[in-house]
N, C-alpha and C positions, 0 to 999 in steps of 0.2 A: 504494501500499499505505499500512497504518496503522501509524506507528510509536510514536504515543504514545497512551497510554490513560488513563482515569480514574484518579487517585491512583498513576501509576506513576513519578514524576518525584522525585527529591530535590530539596531547595531549591537545591544548588550546581548539578547538572545542568541544571535548569530557568534558572537565571542564565547560565548559559554558552551554552545553545541562544539564550537570547533576546539575548544579547551578538552574535549572529553575523546578526541581523534589524536592520530599521529599525523594529521597532514599538516605539512611544515612547508611546502614550497610558496614561497612569496606570490608567484603567478598564478598558481591553483587557488590559494587563498583570496586573491583579489578577483579572479573571475566568479568564484562563490558569492563574494560579497556584492560585486556588481549585478549578478543575478538576484539573490535572494534579499538583498536590502535594498539596492538602487533600483532594481526593476528591468535591468536589461534581457534580453532572451539568452537562452543558453548560447546560441551559436555566437551573438555579438560578444557576450561576455568572454567567450572562449577565444575570438580574434583580437579582440582589444587588448587581451593580457598574454598573447601570444602563445597558447597552449593547444594542444590537439583535443577534437571532442572527446576522443577516447580517455584521455587523460581527466577531462572535465568530468565526464559521465562516472567514471571510477571513483573520484573523489565526491562528488554529488551521493552516489549511492551510499558511501560511507557515511556521510554526514545524515543523509535520510535515516540511515538504520539507527544511528544514534538519536534522532529525533523521535523515530518511533518506540526507544526503550525508554525514553524519558516519558511519552506519553503513557505507556504502561505503568509506569512506575507512578505517576500523577493518578491514575485510574484506581491504583491498590491503595494509595494513600488517602483518597478521596471516600472510597468505601469503608477503609479504617475508621476514617473521621466520622462517618454516618453513623458506623456502628457505635462507636464511642458516645456520640451525642444521643441515639435512641437509647441507649442503656441509663441515662441520667433521669 
């Protein structure tokens, strides 16, 4: 499932998601930032930052996988919080 969309991330959320990966290429990070924070298309972000689409797609998949894990954790925490408030 796709959890990340064009222009959908705040700068802070992007930085936090990125911190949970080992993506460290400045050009790849810039391309992901341009796409997810600034709203550039995937291909434009890759071209502007001088990376191949395969490198962009690989990094995007990694970051999306992290975003998916974060969403699952949030669901677990929300359920737990609801259970605690129901027991009061």
